[in-house]
C-alpha positions, 0 to 999 in steps of 0.5 A: 511234206505238203498236205493237200486237201481236196474238197469233197462235194456231198449233196444231200436233200431232205425229201418233202414231208410226204404225208400218207395219201388222204382219203375223203369219204362218205363213209358207208351209205348203207342201202342208199337206193337211187330212185327218181330223180335218177341222179345222186350227188355227194360233196367231198371236201378236200384240203389243198390237193395236188393236181400232179400226184395221182388221185383215185375216186372209188365207188361202191355200188350195185343194182337194187331193182331192175336188170342193169343200169349204166351209171355215168360218173361226173366229178366237178362237172367233168365226166370221169367214166361209167360203170354197169350195175348188173350185180345185186347190192345185197346178193351177191354183194356190192362191186367197186370201181376206181376212176383216175381223177388226177388233175381234176381236184379242187380245194374245198368241195368236190361234187361227185354226181351219178346219172343213171336210167330213170327206170332202174334203181341202183345203189351207191354204197360208198364214195371215196376220194384218195389224194395226196397233198404233200406237194410235188416240190423237189427236195430242198438241200439241208443248210449244213450242205449249203454251208459245206459247199460254200466253204469248199469254194475258196479251196477249189479256187486256191487249188486252181490258182496254184495249178495255173502258176 
């Protein structure tokens, strides 16, 4: 009785160590009223952000004095959007808006600027930048899987030779 062994190919991968998303934040800026000049900037320091994985800029804001203000948002010199401050910061309370900033991040300082109208006073209460730096490399085969595949190759070649004879 002949025993036949059929090599079985099993591939497993170890997913890249995916860290939870990282948030760089200004923290609560309180009633940070923007008067004159009507621009305001903050720097958020990032460490090796991925520019292919999603990144989100979140701004907490409101109106301080005036009826409404259309405020432009700029990240590293690129306009990412705007928001309308037509809601009181204290009453009824601040609003938040998210901006997709995937692909716009840089290692180190990232400058977020806000530009409003000079006659209106608005509040930037907090700025958060959530990103991932786990990389987007595909999983890497385990060393044992590689060894198993390599050890199975001679068996496959032997079976093929026997079949051809």
